[in-house]
C-alpha positions in Angstrom: 23.9 22.5 9.4 23.0 19.8 11.9 19.4 18.7 12.2 17.6 17.2 15.1 16.9 13.5 15.2 13.6 12.6 13.7 11.0 11.5 16.2 7.7 11.8 14.3 4.9 13.6 16.2 2.5 13.0 13.4 2.2 9.4 12.7 -0.9 9.6 10.5 -1.7 6.8 8.1 1.3 4.9 9.4 3.7 6.5 6.9 7.1 7.3 8.5 8.4 10.6 7.3 11.8 9.3 6.0 10.0 7.0 3.6 7.9 9.6 1.9 8.8 10.9 -1.6 9.8 14.6 -2.0 6.3 15.8 -2.9 4.9 14.4 0.4 7.6 15.9 2.6 6.2 19.4 3.3 5.0 21.3 6.3 4.5 19.0 9.3 5.6 16.0 7.3 9.1 17.6 6.9 9.7 18.4 10.5 12.9 16.5 10.6 14.3 19.1 8.2 13.8 22.0 10.6 17.2 23.4 11.9 18.5 22.4 15.3 19.5 24.4 17.1 17.1 27.2 16.1 18.6 29.7 13.7 17.5 32.3 16.2 19.9 30.9 18.8 22.9 31.5 16.5 25.3 34.4 17.3 27.1 36.3 14.6 29.8 39.0 14.4 30.0 41.1 11.3 31.2 44.7 10.8 29.8 45.3 7.3 26.5 46.8 6.2 23.6 44.6 5.1 20.7 45.9 2.9 17.4 44.0 2.8 15.2 44.5 -0.2 11.5 43.9 0.8 9.7 44.2 4.1 7.6 41.1 3.8 7.8 38.1 6.2 11.2 37.0 5.0 12.7 40.5 5.1 11.4 41.1 8.6 12.7 37.8 9.7 16.2 38.5 8.4 16.0 42.0 10.1 15.3 40.3 13.4 18.4 38.2 13.3 20.6 41.1 12.2 19.2 43.4 14.9 19.7 40.8 17.6 23.4 40.5 16.6 23.9 44.3 16.4 24.7 44.1 12.7 24.2 47.3 10.7 21.3 47.0 8.3 18.5 48.8 6.6 15.4 47.8 4.6 14.2 49.2 1.3 10.5 48.6 0.7 8.7 49.4 -2.6 5.3 50.1 -1.1 4.1 52.3 1.7 3.6 49.5 4.2 5.3 46.4 5.7 4.1 42.9 5.5 4.3 42.1 1.8 1.5 39.6 1.0 0.5 39.6 4.7 -2.4 42.0 5.3 -5.3 42.2 7.8 -8.5 44.1 8.1 -9.8 44.6 11.6 -12.8 46.8 10.6 -14.5 44.8 7.9 -16.1 42.2 10.2 -16.4 41.5 14.0 -13.3 39.3 13.6 -9.9 40.1 12.1 -9.8 39.1 8.4 -6.7 37.8 6.7 -6.6 39.6 3.3 -3.3 37.9 2.4 -1.8 34.7 3.7 -4.4 33.0 5.9 -3.7 29.3 6.7 -1.0 27.7 8.8 0.0 24.8 6.7 1.5 22.9 9.6 1.0 21.8 13.2 0.7 24.6 15.8 4.3 23.9 17.0 5.7 25.7 13.9 4.8 29.0 15.6 7.3 28.2 18.4 9.9 27.6 15.7 9.2 30.9 14.0 9.1 32.8 17.2 12.0 31.0 19.0 9.9 30.7 22.2 8.8 27.1 23.2 5.2 27.2 24.4 4.3 30.3 22.4 1.8 28.4 20.3 -0.1 27.4 23.4 -0.8 31.1 24.1 -2.5 31.6 20.7 -6.0 30.5 20.0 -6.1 28.4 16.8 -8.8 26.5 15.0 -8.3 23.3 12.9 -9.3 23.8 9.3 -11.6 20.8 9.2 -14.4 21.5 6.8 -17.7 19.7 7.6 -20.1 21.1 5.1 -18.7 20.9 1.6 -19.9 21.3 -2.0 -18.6 21.4 -5.5 -19.6 23.6 -8.5 -18.8 22.8 -12.1 -20.2 26.0 -13.6 -23.7 24.8 -14.0 -24.5 22.3 -11.2 -23.9 22.5 -7.4 -23.5 19.3 -5.6 -23.2 18.5 -1.9 -20.1 16.4 -1.4 -18.9 14.0 1.1 -16.4 15.5 3.5 -14.4 12.3 3.5 -11.8 13.8 1.1 -11.3 16.8 3.4 -11.0 14.5 6.5 -8.4 12.5 4.6 -6.5 15.6 3.6 -6.6 17.2 7.0 -5.5 14.0 8.7 -2.7 13.6 6.3 -1.7 17.3 6.1 -3.3 19.3 9.0 -3.9 23.0 8.7 -4.9 25.7 11.2 -6.1 29.3 11.3 -5.7 32.0 13.9 -9.0 32.1 15.8 -8.8 35.7 17.0 -5.9 37.2 15.1 -4.1 36.9 11.8 -0.8 36.0 10.2 0.0 39.7 9.8 -0.4 40.2 13.5 1.7 37.1 14.4 4.6 38.1 12.1 4.6 41.8 13.1 4.5 41.0 16.8 6.4 37.8 17.1 8.9 37.8 14.2 9.6 41.5 13.4 11.6 43.5 16.0 9.6 46.2 17.8 11.5 49.1 16.2 12.1 47.6 12.8 10.1 50.4 11.1 12.8 52.8 12.0 15.1 50.9 9.6 12.7 50.8 6.6 12.7 53.3 3.7 9.2 53.0 2.3 8.0 53.9 -1.3 11.5 53.0 -2.7 11.1 50.4 -5.5 14.5 48.9 -6.5 15.4 49.2 -10.2 19.0 47.9 -10.3 21.3 45.8 -8.2 25.0 46.1 -9.2 27.2 43.6 -7.6 30.1 43.9 -10.1 32.3 45.9 -7.7 33.6 45.4 -4.2 30.4 46.7 -2.7 26.9 46.2 -3.9 25.2 49.3 -5.3 21.3 49.3 -5.2 19.5 52.0 -7.1 15.9 52.9 -6.4 13.3 54.5 -8.8 14.0 58.0 -7.5 17.7 57.6 -8.5 19.0 57.1 -5.0 22.0 54.8 -4.6 22.5 52.6 -1.6 25.8 50.9 -0.9 26.2 47.7 1.2 28.6 44.9 1.7 25.9 42.3 1.3 22.3 42.3 0.2 19.3 40.0 0.9 16.7 40.1 -1.9 13.2 39.1 -0.6 11.0 40.3 -3.5 8.5 37.8 -5.0 9.2 35.4 -7.8 6.9 37.4 -10.0 8.9 40.6 -9.5 12.2 38.8 -10.1 11.2 37.3 -13.4 9.5 40.5 -14.6 12.8 42.1 -15.2 11.8 45.3 -13.4 15.0 44.8 -11.3 18.1 44.9 -13.4 21.0 42.8 -12.1 24.6 43.7 -13.0 26.0 41.2 -14.0 22.8 39.5 -15.1 21.3 36.7 -13.0 22.9 33.4 -13.9 21.0 31.4 -16.6 20.4 28.6 -14.1 18.6 31.0 -11.7 16.6 32.6 -14.5 15.4 29.1 -15.6 14.5 28.2 -12.0 12.4 31.3 -11.7 10.5 30.4 -14.9 9.9 26.8 -13.6 8.0 28.0 -10.5 4.2 28.1 -10.6 3.5 31.6 -9.3 0.1 32.5 -10.6 -1.6 35.8 -10.8 -4.9 36.0 -8.9 -6.9 37.6 -6.2 -8.7 37.2 -3.0 -12.2 38.6 -2.5 -14.3 38.9 0.7 -18.0 39.5 0.6 -20.3 40.3 3.6 -23.8 38.7 3.7 -26.7 39.0 6.1 -27.3 35.2 6.1 -25.0 32.2 5.8 -26.6 30.5 2.8 -23.4 28.8 1.8 -21.4 25.8 3.2 -17.9 25.8 4.7 -16.4 25.4 1.3 -17.4 25.3 -2.4 -14.8 23.7 -4.6 -14.5 24.5 -8.2 -11.0 23.6 -9.4 -7.5 23.1 -8.1 -4.5 22.2 -10.1 -1.2 23.2 -11.7 -2.9 25.9 -13.9 -4.6 27.5 -10.9 -7.4 27.2 -8.4 -10.7 28.6 -7.6 -12.9 28.1 -4.5 -15.3 29.8 -2.1 -15.0 29.3 1.6 -16.4 30.6 4.8 -13.9 33.1 6.2 -15.7 33.1 9.5 -15.1 29.4 9.9 -13.9 28.8 13.5 -13.3 32.5 14.1 -14.5 33.5 17.5 -16.7 35.1 18.3 -17.8 35.6 14.6 -21.2 37.1 14.1 -20.6 38.5 10.6 -21.0 36.3 7.6 -18.0 36.7 5.3 -17.6 34.5 2.2 -14.1 34.4 0.6 -13.2 33.7 -3.0 -9.6 32.6 -3.8 -9.0 32.6 -7.6 -5.6 32.1 -9.3 -4.1 31.3 -12.6 -6.1 30.7 -15.8 -9.3 30.8 -13.7 -8.7 34.4 -12.8 -8.4 35.5 -16.5 -12.2 35.9 -17.1 -12.4 38.3 -14.1 -9.4 40.2 -15.4 -11.2 40.8 -18.6 -13.8 42.9 -16.7 -13.6 46.6 -16.5 -13.6 47.2 -12.7 -13.7 45.8 -9.2 -17.4 46.4 -9.2 -17.8 44.3 -12.3 -15.9 41.5 -10.7 -18.1 41.6 -7.6 -21.3 41.6 -9.8 -19.9 38.6 -11.7 -19.2 36.7 -8.5 -22.6 37.5 -7.1 -24.1 36.2 -10.4 -22.3 32.9 -9.9 -23.5 32.5 -6.4 -27.0 33.4 -7.4 -26.9 30.6 -10.0 -25.9 28.2 -7.2 -28.4 29.4 -4.6 -31.4 30.8 -6.6 -30.6 34.5 -6.1 -29.8 34.3 -2.4 -26.5 36.0 -2.8 -27.9 39.2 -4.2 -30.7 39.2 -1.6 -28.2 38.7 1.2 -25.3 40.9 0.0 -24.8 43.8 2.3 -22.7 45.8 -0.2 -19.5 45.5 1.7 -16.5 43.8 0.1 -12.7 44.0 -0.3 -10.5 42.7 -3.1 -6.8 42.1 -2.9 -5.4 41.7 -6.4 -1.9 40.4 -5.6 -1.6 39.2 -9.2 -1.8 42.6 -10.8 0.0 44.6 -8.1 3.3 45.9 -9.4 5.3 44.8 -6.4 3.9 41.3 -6.0 2.8 40.2 -9.5 1.5 36.9 -8.2 -0.2 35.1 -5.3 1.8 32.3 -3.7 4.2 29.4 -4.3 3.1 25.8 -3.8 6.3 24.3 -2.6 5.4 20.7 -3.3 5.2 21.6 -7.0 8.8 22.8 -7.0 11.7 20.4 -7.5 14.5 20.2 -5.0 17.0 21.4 -7.6 14.9 24.4 -8.5 14.6 25.4 -4.8 18.4 25.1 -4.5 18.9 27.2 -7.6 16.6 29.9 -6.3 18.4 30.0 -2.9 21.9 30.0 -4.4 23.7 33.3 -3.5 25.6 35.4 -6.0 29.3 35.8 -5.4 28.7 35.7 -1.6 27.2 39.2 -2.0 23.6 38.7 -3.0 21.4 36.3 -1.0 17.8 35.3 -1.7 14.9 34.7 0.7 11.2 34.0 0.4 8.8 31.1 0.3 10.3 29.8 -3.0 13.8 29.5 -1.5 12.8 27.6 1.6 15.0 24.5 1.8 13.3 23.3 5.0 10.2 22.5 2.9 7.6 24.4 4.9 4.9 26.2 3.1 3.6 29.8 3.0 4.5 32.1 5.8 6.6 29.6 7.8 8.8 28.9 4.8 9.2 32.6 4.1 10.2 33.4 7.7 12.6 30.4 7.9 14.2 31.4 4.6 14.9 34.9 6.1 16.6 33.4 9.1 18.6 31.1 6.9 19.7 33.8 4.5 21.5 35.5 7.4 23.0 32.2 8.6 24.3 31.5 5.1 25.7 35.0 4.8 27.6 34.7 8.0 28.9 31.2 7.4 
């Protein structure tokens, strides 16, 4: 597919994009890889039936393209809601809270690419994730830290958040078609995908069988490698190995409401290949934000001690205890009793949190995206060959799966 000529909009640190190694070319630093013309401008003709498995960001994106081109399709979703790992809560605080994906790992213009409408990003209030008050915690000592590192990171790899909305709202209003829910069968976990015959036969947990000419699989890496979906024939060995090579950690996101903001913008504890853990001000830049909401993101091996606890309440108590140790009991004094916990790592139909694209090799991404006998296509953040991250990568992979299918 042709790509637009690279004219760098982000000339930070004087490093031209074409000279950067693979692991630096993600998000805004990989803009030359974005498709031109937009995949939303492509027109397709197809008389067959397409089945999409999963109603997350990539599944909804694929549905948009199929609907636009009047191609017969339906969506099978394992849960009782659309959005996948996108989720919002508009009642917890006086600002909408992202309980799933939260950051835009790119420049604002990526929203135009996802929506297919130049200038759309200018209509949306965004806030730059530029943390000013920072600290670190090593389990026993809290230290105020220089924000130089964050300034360097955000200059090199800018990130934004929605000021008055959420990723869930953006995708459901600007990516998903208005009547897409009419095409979704909810509460229908897939147990088998048989592509051995002329048509693909998809079986759900209740025994229903759905036939289609082509299938787009958008379930998470965690679900694919769990073996809960049986493929007939089996997934190729190369694809199975690629799934195992991806860092897709279990983990959770927790939000706590306090009467006072006794904490800084961010408290770093650890980030690396084996997982990450950090507290951050969820109200940062949100407007107008009167409520104090502290978020905790914890993945990988750092989540295991919490998973050893008996209940959500015990996890909250343990977290409050950590914060009390940092701030001389202020957490317990200020805690208002309100919290939410999204445990994406232990949910049956996600089994993990997110993929960090820059940790995946180019060959692994290609293997994950490789279709099976031109019948089964794969979409999701881990299959994004345009090297975006998070939601943009998931959406673009959904558009591309349809493009590849129709090629």
